[in-house]
C-alpha positions in Angstrom: 88.3 -132.8 -12.9 89.2 -131.4 -9.5 86.8 -131.3 -6.6 85.2 -127.9 -5.8 85.1 -128.7 -2.1 85.7 -131.4 0.5 84.0 -132.0 3.8 85.2 -131.5 6.5 87.1 -128.5 5.2 90.8 -129.2 6.0 92.1 -125.7 5.2 93.4 -124.0 8.4 95.3 -121.1 6.8 95.3 -119.3 3.5 97.8 -116.4 2.8 98.4 -114.2 -0.2 101.7 -112.3 0.0 103.6 -109.6 -1.9 107.3 -109.0 -1.2 108.6 -105.7 -2.5 111.2 -103.0 -2.5 109.8 -99.9 -1.0 109.6 -96.6 -2.7 109.4 -94.7 0.6 111.5 -95.0 3.9 110.9 -98.3 5.5 109.7 -96.8 8.8 106.9 -95.0 6.8 105.4 -98.2 5.2 103.2 -99.2 8.0 101.7 -95.7 8.4 100.8 -95.6 4.7 99.1 -99.1 4.9 97.3 -98.2 8.2 95.9 -95.0 6.7 94.6 -97.0 3.7 93.1 -100.0 5.5 92.3 -99.0 9.1 88.5 -98.7 8.5 88.2 -102.4 7.5 91.0 -103.6 9.7 90.8 -101.4 12.8 92.7 -103.6 15.4 96.5 -103.4 15.3 98.9 -105.9 16.9 102.6 -105.3 16.8 104.5 -108.6 16.2 107.4 -109.9 18.2 109.9 -109.3 15.5 109.8 -105.6 16.3 111.9 -106.4 19.3 114.8 -107.0 17.0 116.7 -103.9 15.7 116.0 -103.0 12.0 119.7 -103.5 11.2 119.6 -107.1 12.3 116.4 -107.8 10.4 117.7 -106.3 7.3 121.0 -108.3 7.5 119.3 -111.6 7.8 117.7 -112.9 4.6 115.2 -115.0 6.7 114.0 -111.9 8.5 114.2 -109.2 5.8 110.7 -109.8 4.5 109.1 -110.4 7.9 105.9 -108.6 8.9 106.0 -106.3 11.8 102.3 -105.5 12.4 99.0 -107.3 12.1 95.7 -105.6 11.3 92.6 -107.5 12.2 89.3 -107.3 10.4 86.1 -109.4 10.0 87.1 -112.8 8.8 90.5 -111.6 7.4 93.7 -110.0 8.6 96.6 -108.1 7.1 100.2 -108.4 8.0 102.6 -105.6 7.0 106.3 -105.1 7.1 108.8 -102.7 5.5 109.0 -105.0 2.5 106.0 -107.4 2.8 102.2 -107.3 2.7 99.9 -110.3 3.5 96.2 -110.9 3.1 95.1 -113.9 5.2 92.0 -115.8 6.5 91.4 -115.4 10.2 88.2 -117.5 10.4 86.8 -120.5 8.6 87.7 -120.7 4.9 84.6 -120.4 2.8 85.4 -120.4 -0.9 88.1 -119.2 -3.3 85.9 -116.6 -5.0 85.4 -114.8 -1.7 89.1 -114.9 -0.8 90.2 -113.9 -4.3 87.9 -110.8 -4.2 89.4 -109.7 -0.8 92.9 -110.2 -2.2 92.2 -108.2 -5.4 90.7 -105.4 -3.5 93.6 -105.2 -1.1 96.2 -105.4 -3.9 94.5 -102.7 -5.9 94.7 -100.4 -2.9 98.3 -101.2 -2.3 99.1 -100.5 -6.0 97.4 -97.1 -5.6 99.8 -96.0 -2.8 103.2 -94.5 -3.4 104.6 -97.6 -1.7 106.1 -100.3 -4.1 109.0 -99.5 -6.3 109.5 -103.2 -7.4 107.7 -106.4 -6.7 110.2 -109.1 -5.7 107.8 -112.0 -5.6 104.2 -112.8 -4.9 102.8 -116.0 -3.5 99.6 -117.9 -2.5 99.9 -120.4 0.3 97.4 -122.9 1.7 97.9 -125.1 4.8 95.6 -128.1 5.5 95.3 -130.0 8.7 94.4 -133.7 9.0 93.9 -135.6 12.2 96.5 -138.4 12.9 99.3 -139.4 10.6 98.3 -138.5 7.0 101.5 -139.8 5.3 100.1 -143.3 4.6 97.1 -141.7 2.9 99.2 -139.6 0.5 100.7 -140.5 -2.8 104.2 -139.8 -1.6 106.8 -142.2 -0.1 110.1 -142.1 1.6 112.5 -145.0 1.4 116.0 -146.0 2.5 117.7 -148.9 0.7 114.3 -149.8 -0.8 112.6 -149.9 2.6 109.8 -147.5 3.2 110.4 -145.1 6.0 107.3 -144.6 8.2 108.6 -142.4 11.0 106.6 -141.0 13.8 108.2 -137.5 13.4 108.5 -137.0 9.6 109.0 -133.6 8.0 109.5 -133.1 4.3 110.3 -129.9 2.3 111.0 -129.4 -1.4 110.9 -126.6 -4.0 110.0 -127.5 -7.5 108.6 -126.0 -10.7 104.9 -126.6 -11.4 102.5 -124.9 -13.8 104.9 -122.1 -14.5 105.5 -121.3 -10.8 108.0 -122.4 -8.1 106.2 -124.3 -5.5 107.3 -125.0 -1.9 105.7 -128.2 -0.7 106.0 -129.1 3.0 104.5 -132.1 4.8 104.8 -133.1 8.4 103.0 -135.5 10.7 103.9 -133.8 14.0 101.5 -130.9 14.1 98.8 -130.0 16.6 95.7 -127.9 16.4 93.8 -126.2 19.2 90.0 -125.8 18.7 87.8 -124.6 21.6 90.6 -125.4 24.0 91.0 -129.0 22.9 94.3 -130.1 21.3 94.3 -132.5 18.3 97.4 -134.1 17.1 97.8 -134.5 13.4 99.5 -133.6 10.1 99.8 -130.6 7.9 100.3 -130.2 4.1 101.7 -126.8 3.3 101.7 -125.6 -0.4 103.2 -122.2 -1.2 103.0 -121.2 -4.9 105.5 -118.5 -5.8 105.5 -116.2 -8.8 109.1 -115.2 -9.2 109.8 -114.8 -12.9 107.2 -112.1 -13.6 106.0 -110.9 -10.2 104.7 -107.6 -11.5 101.7 -109.4 -12.9 100.3 -109.1 -9.4 99.4 -105.5 -10.3 99.1 -105.7 -14.1 97.2 -109.0 -14.5 96.0 -109.6 -10.9 92.9 -111.8 -11.4 94.5 -114.1 -14.0 97.6 -114.5 -12.0 95.7 -115.4 -8.8 93.6 -117.9 -10.8 96.6 -119.6 -12.2 98.4 -119.7 -8.8 95.3 -121.1 -7.1 94.8 -123.8 -9.8 98.5 -124.8 -9.4 98.2 -125.2 -5.6 94.8 -126.9 -5.8 96.1 -129.4 -8.4 99.1 -130.3 -6.3 96.9 -130.7 -3.2 94.5 -133.2 -4.8 97.4 -135.0 -6.5 98.8 -135.7 -3.0 95.7 -137.6 -1.8 95.2 -141.3 -2.5 91.9 -141.9 -4.3 90.5 -144.0 -1.4 91.4 -141.2 1.1 89.8 -138.5 -1.1 86.6 -140.5 -1.1 86.4 -140.2 2.7 86.6 -136.4 2.4 83.2 -136.3 0.6 84.4 -134.4 -2.5 81.9 -132.4 -4.5 82.2 -131.6 -8.2 80.6 -129.0 -10.4 
């Protein structure tokens, strides 16, 4: 059985994303989204990537699905680009059911717009922050000639299949977090669950897909933690 919560809450970011091919001119995408969401997300912030010409963004696979604008609401924000749409947490993460409801409402509204001609992929990503070096507390190890590597600046990334999805797992122990002006050094686990094989489910079977993606990411997260470390996080179970 997986915990329903831990304390303190280690989640620092949660993002749901749709990447798509647009059914309308790319320079019209943001206007459509703004008209549909401006009441709940009234504050707009252009992102730095707008300084790059569209031709350069489109020719670079790393930039083609980048967001160009951010729309801020209460506790959540949207990020929008010519080929991407994000729903993300901007405050403290509360519980999955609240986030899932917000995602489903936003995805339903996006689906009602004449915007998406084809879904390329959808994903659900969680990033957790831990003070100090978390690597010795995880059920992972790195070795060279049978000797464990315990570096001060360690970064790890892999993509592997899990629970019917592709999952990008990243771990690093060189992160920092600023809270109330104070900087804390620590580590981050970053779990990004991707639906690639049948991404259209994001509109045809939204709740079930989100539930399965969330369970996949949650299972991976708790499988990373050593049992003794998990106990220090005060897990609760239903």
